[in-house]
ZAMARGU-4260 file (C-alpha; in steps of 0.2 Angstrom, whole numbers, plus 5000, padded with zeros to 4 digits):
<rodrens>
0) 5092/5491/5190 | 5095/5495/5208 | 5095/5510/5220 | 5105/5502/5234 | 5123/5507/5239
5) 5136/5495/5234 | 5134/5479/5246 | 5148/5469/5252 | 5147/5451/5249 | 5146/5440/5265
10) 5163/5436/5271 | 5171/5419/5266 | 5177/5406/5277 | 5171/5390/5284 | 5157/5398/5294
15) 5149/5407/5279 | 5150/5390/5269 | 5141/5381/5284 | 5128/5395/5285 | 5124/5394/5266
20) 5124/5375/5266 | 5113/5375/5282 | 5101/5388/5274 | 5100/5377/5259 | 5095/5362/5269
25) 5082/5371/5280 | 5076/5380/5264 | 5070/5363/5257 | 5061/5359/5273 | 5054/5375/5280
30) 5041/5379/5266 | 5034/5362/5269 | 5032/5363/5288 | 5013/5365/5287 | 5013/5348/5279
35) 5023/5341/5293 | 5011/5349/5306 | 4996/5341/5297 | 5004/5324/5297 | 5009/5326/5315
40) 4991/5331/5319 | 4984/5316/5310 | 4997/5305/5318 | 4992/5311/5336 | 4974/5309/5333
45) 4971/5293/5323 | 4985/5280/5325 | 4982/5266/5337 | 4990/5275/5352 | 4983/5292/5347
50) 4969/5302/5355 | 4955/5297/5343 | 4961/5280/5336 | 4954/5277/5319 | 4959/5262/5309
55) 4952/5269/5292 | 4962/5286/5294 | 4977/5279/5305 | 4980/5263/5294 | 4978/5249/5306
60) 4966/5235/5311 | 4956/5223/5301 | 4947/5231/5286 | 4933/5218/5286 | 4929/5221/5304
65) 4929/5240/5303 | 4920/5240/5286 | 4923/5255/5275 | 4922/5250/5257 | 4928/5266/5249
70) 4945/5267/5257 | 4961/5259/5250 | 4967/5243/5258 | 4983/5232/5259 | 4986/5215/5265
75) 4993/5214/5283 | 5000/5198/5291 | 4994/5193/5309 | 5005/5184/5322 | 4998/5167/5317
80) 5004/5170/5299 | 4986/5173/5292 | 4983/5188/5281 | 4969/5201/5282 | 4965/5217/5273
85) 4971/5233/5282 | 4967/5251/5278 | 4981/5261/5271 | 4976/5276/5280 | 4984/5293/5279
90) 4999/5292/5291 | 5009/5280/5280 | 5007/5287/5263 | 5010/5305/5269 | 5027/5300/5278
95) 5032/5289/5264 | 5027/5299/5248 | 5020/5316/5252 | 5033/5323/5263 | 5049/5318/5254
100) 5041/5322/5237 | 5037/5340/5244 | 5055/5342/5250 | 5062/5335/5233 | 5051/5347/5223
105) 5056/5362/5234 | 5074/5358/5233 | 5073/5356/5214 | 5064/5372/5212 | 5078/5381/5223
110) 5091/5375/5210 | 5082/5376/5193 | 5064/5383/5195 | 5048/5372/5191 | 5058/5362/5178
115) 5070/5357/5192 | 5056/5353/5204 | 5048/5341/5192 | 5064/5331/5188 | 5069/5331/5206
120) 5052/5324/5211 | 5053/5310/5198 | 5071/5305/5203 | 5066/5305/5221 | 5052/5293/5218
125) 5064/5280/5213 | 5074/5282/5229 | 5057/5281/5240 | 5051/5265/5232 | 5069/5258/5233
130) 5070/5260/5251 | 5061/5253/5266 | 5063/5268/5277 | 5056/5286/5274 | 5068/5295/5262
135) 5069/5312/5269 | 5088/5312/5267 | 5086/5305/5250 | 5074/5318/5245 | 5086/5332/5251
140) 5100/5324/5240 | 5090/5319/5225 | 5079/5334/5222 | 5093/5347/5221 | 5105/5334/5212
145) 5092/5330/5198 | 5088/5349/5196 | 5107/5353/5194 | 5109/5339/5181 | 5094/5345/5171
150) 5101/5363/5172 | 5118/5357/5165 | 5110/5346/5151 | 5099/5361/5146 | 5114/5372/5144
155) 5122/5360/5131 | 5109/5364/5118 | 5104/5381/5124 | 5100/5392/5109 | 5104/5377/5096
160) 5087/5370/5094 | 5077/5373/5078 | 5061/5384/5080 | 5046/5374/5084 | 5055/5360/5092
165) 5059/5368/5109 | 5044/5360/5118 | 5048/5343/5111 | 5066/5344/5117 | 5062/5351/5134
170) 5049/5338/5138 | 5058/5323/5132 | 5075/5328/5139 | 5067/5331/5156 | 5057/5315/5155
175) 5072/5304/5150 | 5083/5311/5163 | 5069/5309/5176 | 5067/5291/5170 | 5086/5287/5171
180) 5088/5295/5188 | 5072/5286/5195 | 5079/5269/5190 | 5097/5273/5196 | 5089/5279/5212
185) 5080/5263/5215 | 5094/5251/5212 | 5109/5261/5216 | 5106/5277/5227 | 5092/5271/5238
190) 5102/5257/5247 | 5116/5269/5250 | 5105/5282/5257 | 5095/5270/5267 | 5111/5263/5275
195) 5116/5281/5279 | 5099/5285/5287 | 5100/5269/5298 | 5118/5274/5303 | 5113/5291/5308
200) 5098/5284/5317 | 5109/5271/5325 | 5121/5284/5331 | 5107/5294/5339 | 5100/5278/5348
205) 5118/5274/5354 | 5119/5292/5362 | 5102/5289/5370 | 5107/5272/5377 | 5123/5278/5384
210) 5115/5294/5391 | 5126/5305/5381 | 5112/5314/5371 | 5112/5329/5382 | 5130/5333/5377
215) 5123/5338/5360 | 5118/5354/5368 | 5137/5358/5369 | 5136/5360/5350 | 5118/5364/5347
220) 5116/5380/5358 | 5132/5389/5352 | 5127/5384/5334 | 5110/5392/5336 | 5118/5408/5341
225) 5133/5408/5329 | 5125/5401/5314 | 5107/5397/5309 | 5095/5388/5321 | 5083/5383/5307
230) 5098/5374/5298 | 5101/5364/5314 | 5082/5360/5318 | 5075/5358/5300 | 5091/5353/5291
235) 5096/5339/5303 | 5084/5335/5317 | 5068/5335/5307 | 5072/5322/5294 | 5079/5310/5307
240) 5065/5314/5319 | 5051/5310/5307 | 5060/5293/5304 | 5059/5290/5322 | 5041/5294/5323
245) 5037/5282/5309 | 5045/5268/5320 | 5042/5273/5338 | 5027/5285/5337 | 5037/5300/5343
250) 5055/5308/5343 | 5065/5317/5356 | 5075/5325/5342 | 5061/5338/5339 | 5065/5345/5356
255) 5084/5346/5356 | 5084/5363/5347 | 5066/5369/5349 | 5064/5368/5368 | 5060/5386/5373
260) 5066/5383/5390 | 5084/5389/5389 | 5080/5405/5380 | 5066/5409/5393 | 5078/5407/5407
265) 5091/5418/5400 | 5078/5432/5396 | 5071/5430/5414 | 5088/5433/5421 | 5091/5448/5410
270) 5074/5455/5415 | 5078/5454/5434 | 5097/5456/5435 | 5101/5464/5418 | 5104/5483/5417
275) 5098/5497/5406 | 5090/5493/5389 | 5094/5475/5390 | 5084/5474/5406 | 5070/5485/5400
280) 5067/5475/5383 | 5069/5457/5391 | 5050/5456/5396 | 5044/5460/5379 | 5057/5448/5372
285) 5050/5434/5383 | 5033/5435/5375 | 5040/5434/5357 | 5052/5420/5362 | 5041/5409/5373
290) 5024/5411/5365 | 5029/5417/5348 | 5043/5404/5346 | 5056/5416/5339 | 5071/5410/5348
295) 5083/5421/5339 | 5076/5436/5350 | 5087/5430/5364 | 5103/5428/5354 | 5109/5447/5356
300) 5107/5445/5375 | 5119/5430/5374 | 5131/5440/5363 | 5131/5455/5374 | 5137/5444/5388
305) 5146/5429/5379 | 5149/5419/5395 | 5130/5417/5396 | 5131/5404/5383 | 5135/5392/5397
310) 5117/5395/5403 | 5110/5390/5386 | 5121/5375/5386 | 5116/5370/5404 | 5098/5373/5401
315) 5098/5364/5384 | 5107/5349/5392 | 5095/5348/5407 | 5080/5349/5395 | 5087/5334/5384
320) 5091/5324/5399 | 5074/5326/5406 | 5066/5320/5390 | 5078/5305/5389 | 5073/5301/5407
325) 5055/5301/5404 | 5056/5294/5386 | 5046/5309/5380 | 5045/5317/5363 | 5034/5325/5350
330) 5024/5318/5335 | 5030/5331/5323 | 5042/5347/5322 | 5037/5361/5334 | 5039/5376/5321
335) 5041/5389/5327 | 5047/5383/5344 | 5033/5391/5354 | 5027/5382/5369 | 5010/5382/5361
340) 5017/5372/5346 | 5027/5361/5357 | 5011/5356/5367 | 5001/5353/5352 | 5014/5341/5345
345) 5017/5332/5361 | 5014/5313/5361 | 4999/5308/5372 | 5011/5299/5384 | 5024/5313/5385
350) 5016/5328/5393 | 5024/5326/5410 | 5041/5324/5402 | 5040/5338/5390 | 5033/5351/5402
355) 5046/5346/5415 | 5060/5348/5401 | 5054/5365/5398 | 5052/5370/5416 | 5069/5363/5421
360) 5078/5369/5406 | 5072/5387/5410 | 5076/5385/5428 | 5094/5379/5425 | 5098/5393/5412
365) 5090/5406/5423 | 5101/5401/5438 | 5117/5400/5428 | 5113/5416/5419 | 5109/5425/5435
370) 5125/5420/5443 | 5135/5427/5428 | 5125/5443/5427 | 5126/5447/5446 | 5144/5444/5446
375) 5147/5457/5433 | 5133/5469/5438 | 5143/5480/5449 | 5157/5482/5437 | 5146/5485/5423
380) 5137/5499/5432 | 5153/5507/5438 | 5159/5507/5419 | 5143/5516/5415 | 5136/5502/5404
385) 5119/5505/5397 | 5114/5488/5392 | 5114/5493/5374 | 5111/5478/5362 | 5114/5487/5346
390) 5131/5480/5343 | 5125/5463/5349 | 5111/5463/5336 | 5123/5468/5322 | 5134/5454/5327
395) 5119/5442/5327 | 5114/5447/5310 | 5132/5445/5304 | 5134/5428/5312 | 5117/5422/5305
400) 5121/5429/5288 | 5103/5436/5286 | 5091/5449/5293 | 5079/5446/5307 | 5063/5457/5309
405) 5061/5453/5327 | 5079/5459/5332 | 5074/5475/5324 | 5061/5478/5338 | 5075/5477/5351
410) 5086/5489/5342 | 5072/5501/5340 | 5070/5502/5359 | 5083/5516/5363 | 5098/5515/5351
415) 5094/5510/5333 | 5101/5493/5328 | 5114/5499/5316 | 5127/5512/5314 | 5126/5530/5306
420) 5133/5523/5290 | 5119/5510/5289 | 5106/5523/5292 | 5113/5534/5279 | 5112/5520/5266
425) 5094/5517/5271 | 5089/5535/5267 | 5095/5535/5249 | 5081/5540/5237 | 5072/5529/5224
430) 5077/5535/5206 | 5069/5523/5194 | 5054/5532/5186 | 5044/5517/5180 | 5028/5512/5188
435) 5028/5500/5203 | 5013/5487/5203 | 5022/5472/5211 | 5032/5472/5226 | 5041/5457/5233
440) 5049/5455/5250 | 5062/5441/5249 | 5072/5432/5262 | 5080/5415/5263 | 5064/5405/5268
445) 5052/5418/5262 | 5042/5416/5278 | 5045/5424/5294 | 5055/5440/5292 | 5049/5444/5274
450) 5031/5440/5279 | 5032/5453/5293 | 5040/5466/5282 | 5027/5464/5268 | 5013/5466/5281
455) 5021/5482/5287 | 5022/5490/5270 | 5005/5483/5265 | 4997/5492/5279 | 5006/5508/5275
460) 5000/5507/5257 | 4983/5504/5263 | 4983/5519/5275 | 4989/5530/5261 | 4974/5525/5251
465) 4984/5518/5236 | 4976/5504/5226 | 4982/5492/5213 | 4999/5488/5221 | 5002/5470/5227
470) 5014/5466/5241 | 5019/5448/5243 | 5034/5438/5252 | 5044/5425/5244 | 5060/5415/5246
475) 5075/5422/5236 | 5076/5405/5227 | 5058/5407/5221 | 5060/5425/5214 | 5056/5427/5195
480) 5061/5442/5185 | 5043/5448/5183 | 5042/5460/5197 | 5044/5479/5199 | 5052/5481/5216
485) 5061/5469/5227 | 5065/5473/5245 | 5078/5463/5254 | 5090/5464/5269 | 5107/5472/5263
490) 5117/5456/5264 | 5104/5446/5253 | 5102/5460/5240 | 5116/5453/5228 | 5107/5436/5227
495) 5090/5444/5224 | 5098/5455/5210 | 5104/5439/5201 | 5087/5432/5201 | 5078/5448/5196
500) 5090/5459/5186 | 5077/5470/5178 | 5068/5474/5195 | 5072/5489/5206 | 5080/5484/5222
505) 5079/5491/5239 | 5090/5486/5254 | 5085/5488/5272 | 5092/5483/5289 | 5076/5481/5298
510) 5061/5474/5290 | 5050/5481/5304 | 5053/5499/5303 | 5064/5504/5289 | 5064/5522/5283
515) 5065/5516/5265 | 5046/5511/5267 | 5041/5529/5268 | 5051/5532/5251 | 5042/5518/5243
520) 5025/5525/5249 | 5029/5542/5243 | 5034/5536/5226 | 5018/5526/5225 | 5008/5542/5230
525) 5016/5551/5216 | 5013/5537/5204 | 4995/5536/5209 | 4992/5555/5207 | 4999/5555/5190
530) 4987/5541/5184
</rodrens>
């Protein structure tokens, strides 16, 4: 059941397919970013070259000399050929087993719920053990693939099993499929994926050796604005970067997309040389982008002046070139791409290079963007331009294929981020009469924008003195049909309806300040008064 107006499906074409594929890849990694951060902190502190070297936790040194009887050990070989017991530590097992299995489980759940997650994890274990490199790419393939196969197999005998035998069939079918895929992964799939991983890593090293890696910004920076930055960073660079960390202790790949310098320079240029609303809103956007790490806040500024994409490309290229020159990198992904997260994950020998990469990237993008803005400033003022970002915000949302709560804060400064038809859609009334006890905000990853929207509505409900109503945020892939009300961005509502057909659905355009929230609160008040 739904109260939303008819929602048009996202347009077809290659761009939308790339968006969906990229969203799926990043959706496997993003929920597990806390695990990557934890691993990065452990690596930064406890490996031999870390801030607080510790063989027991970092997994190095002679266990006999260090002396800690309760920890797991393995045999290591010295240069002279002799063997000695060495602590396993936390770093190795986490990158080899924990992180890939988390990704596989998440990918499996996205395809076929908990059952898909279990089978995907079992299958991925075979790939992990059958390879000599961390199997992040393997996990991103095997997890969803195994879940999809389990879903297809279950459909063969759906509704045909005798009563009382359902659990037996379900458990053994999943166990047998997991067994087959784990063995197949060990012998057949692991060598192929290992070869692919090494080929991709070799390509990156080749670009670094030839000094061509900065050219990646030609694709990365427009891709961030036009598609999905999380897909680029977490879907591509994070898996490859973690493999580099395992071999080299750090990776430059974590800074290709996440460097906050290019966006900072563009926003500074708009704050000084922009006009109207764009100039007025840029200082606030700087705080969100540079310290909060939400890079998409500067995308509408670029789209309002498309030529400024050159500033982003130039700044990104200079930042990458600086890191190549200083051989600097991060221990783990900086997520979100805040300067705070970047500095926390910076390798001990890379602070000079990383700080310079941010500073020089910001300076470069500021200079290029300033030239572009000043060249058109007189003409824009003569035309009566107001610096309105509303159309650019709408274009950003369309390009990315999903709603962003932070962009709504730009649209609310002056002209609303949406046209009159959109606002009219948002003011339609809730009609379902059943009580609402569980409310879920859903977005692609179930983290950033949906979490902020849930917080806003939760505060409104609390101020209204309403009790007994839970408000949580989830990814659409994790929705189950056991909730009363689901709130999503308009373009994501059809997907949410497929997952929760019996729930009431509300579509919004701005997770931060939608008028639909007042309708929800009013309905909850009526419900509370009737109890």
